[in-house]
N, C-alpha and C positions, 0 to 999 in steps of 0.2 A: 435287740429286744422287739419282738413282733407286736404290732397293733392290729387288732381285729375289729371290724365295724359290724355291729349287730343292727339290722334294719327291720323296720316293720311299716307296712302300708295299711291305711284304711281306704276303702274303695267303694264304688257304686255297684259293683258286681263281682262275679267270681273270676273273670278273665277278660283281658283286652279283646280276645277273639270274639267274645259275646257282647262287646260294647262297653265293658266296664272301664272306668277311669279312676285314677287315684284322687282322693280327697285330702289325704294327710300322709306325711311321712316323718319318721324319726330314725335317727342313727345314733347309736351309743358306742363309744370307743372303749375297748377293753385292752389293757396292757399290764403285763406283769402281775396278774392276779387281782386286778381292781378296775373299776370303771373310772376313766380319766377325763371324759368329755362327752358332750351330747349335743344333738341338733334336732329341732322339731319345727314343723310348720304345716299349717293348712295350705292347700293349693287349689287354685281356681283354674280348672281346665275347660270350663263352660258346660260341664256335665250336670245333669239333674240328679238329685239324691232322692231315691224312692222312699216313701214313708217308713217301710220296714227297716231300711238301712239307717235312717235317721233315728229310729227307736233303738236300734242295736248299738249305734256308735255315739249318738248324741250330737252328730255333726249335721247341721241343717243347711238348706239352700241359702238362707239369710247369712249364715256364718261364712259360707264360701264366697258370697258376693263381695265381701270385704277382704278376702284372702289374697295373698300375692299370686301372680300368674304362675301357672305350673312350670312354664319354661324357666323362669327365674329360680324357682325352688329347686328344680332338678339340677340346674347348673351349680347352685350353691351346695347341695348335698353331694354332688359328684366331686366337687373340690374338697369338701370336708372329709370325704372318705378316700381321697386319692392315695394310691399305694397300699391300701388295706384290703386283704381278703375279707369276704362277707360271710355272715351267718344269719340265718333266719329260721323261725319256727314254721315248718311247712314251707320250705324254701322254694318249691316249685311255684307256689302262688306268688311270692314276692319277686322271684326271678323274672316271671312273665311281665309283671308291671314295671319292674326296674328297667328292663330292656326297652319296653314299649314307651315308657314316659321319657327315657333318655333320648330315644329316636325322635319323639315328638318335639323335644327341646333342641334337636339338632346337635346333640352331644354324643361323641363317641364313647363307648364303654371303656373303662380303664382295664388293661389286661390283667391287673392284679385282682379284679373283682370277680373271683371265683367264689361260688357259694358252697357252704356246708350247711347241713340241715339238722337242727336239734330234735326234730321228730324222728328221723331215721336213726340218729345216734341213740336216742332214748329207747327205741325198740330193741336195740342191741345191748345197751348197757344196763337197763333197768327192767328186766322181765317181771319183777314183782310189783311194778306200778300198776294201778287199776287200768289206766289207759295213758295215751301220750298227748292228751290235750294240754295246752299250756297251763290253764287254771288248775287242772288235776295235779300236774307235776309240781306246780308252785305250792300247793297244799301238802303234797306228799313229802316234799323236802323242806317245808316251812321256810320258803324263800321270803325275802322282804316284801312287804305290801307296797306296791308302786302306784296304786290308784286304780281308777276305773278301767276295767278290761275293755277291749275293743276301742281304745284310743292308742294312737301309734306310739307315743312316748312311754306310756305305762307298759304296753306289751313288749316294746323293745328293751326296756329296763328289766322286766321279768325274764325275758329270754337271755339277756346278758348275765343275770344272776344264775340262770340255769347253765349257761355255758361255763361260767366260773366253777360251778359245782362239778360239771363233767370233767373239766381239766384237772381239778383236784382229785376226783375219784380215779381217773386214769393214771395220774402220777403215782397215787398210792398203790393201785392194783397192779401196775406193771413197773414198779420201782426197779426191780432187778433187770428188766430189759432196757428201760429208758436211761438208767443211771442219772447223769446230771442234765440230760436233755429236757427241755420244756415240751409241754404238749402243744405243738404248733398246729396251725390250720391245716397244713398238708397231711398231718396224721389224722385229724378229724375227718377230712375228706376221704382218706383211705378207709377208715373204720366204718364210715356210713355205708360203704359198699361191701363190707365184709360179712360173712355169715357169723352168727353168734359164736359158733364153735371154733372160728378161725381168728378171733380177735388177737390172741396172744401171738400167733404167727404173723399177723399183719403188723403188729407193733415191732416185732423182731426184724421183719423185712424192711420196715421204714427206717429203723435205727441203722441197719446195715447199709442202706443207701445214703444215710446222713454222715456216716463215719468218714468216707473219703473226703467229703467237703470240709469236715471239721479238721482233718489232718493237714489241710493246706492253709489253715488260718494261722498267721504268725503269732507268736507268744507276745 
């Protein structure tokens, strides 16, 4: 039974390449169609929070002064998500900070930590949605209210609920192709790179590659 970790960062900027640093991280574990665990922490990297970021996130320099060191936090969250593939909304953003902050903490990335992106998936699965912003999709699907947007745990929880919705929709839409197979992270990663017109073929190809592995599993 696969466990997927949904992560979200709050940061001081748009990219580590432009001097941005993480101020908060959350990880929510999804398994067998439900949320099973979560981790959240502010993190003090010594970075200064600009006023407009404080207004957006509610995270102040005073709050970070009392927060755990970013090295400690990244080592904890790396252990919490060990062995889990990752999902994020706009994963390119979170992937950049994930690798940068792990490197700053002297922690090697887990080979299992491959990313799938719910923005890319939403563009392919939900052409009727007004746009693919997290708040818009949460309202569009009436996802549970998880609290203030632009806080890591609330956004990670909302993304986790969106992921569960996507897995359910894919299981229903492609029931004939999938059969008893669950919608795993590897399939999500394949579909996020597929053209909208090629989703069914991508599902069939993925199932075809899974069948030999399944046939070797003892009863």
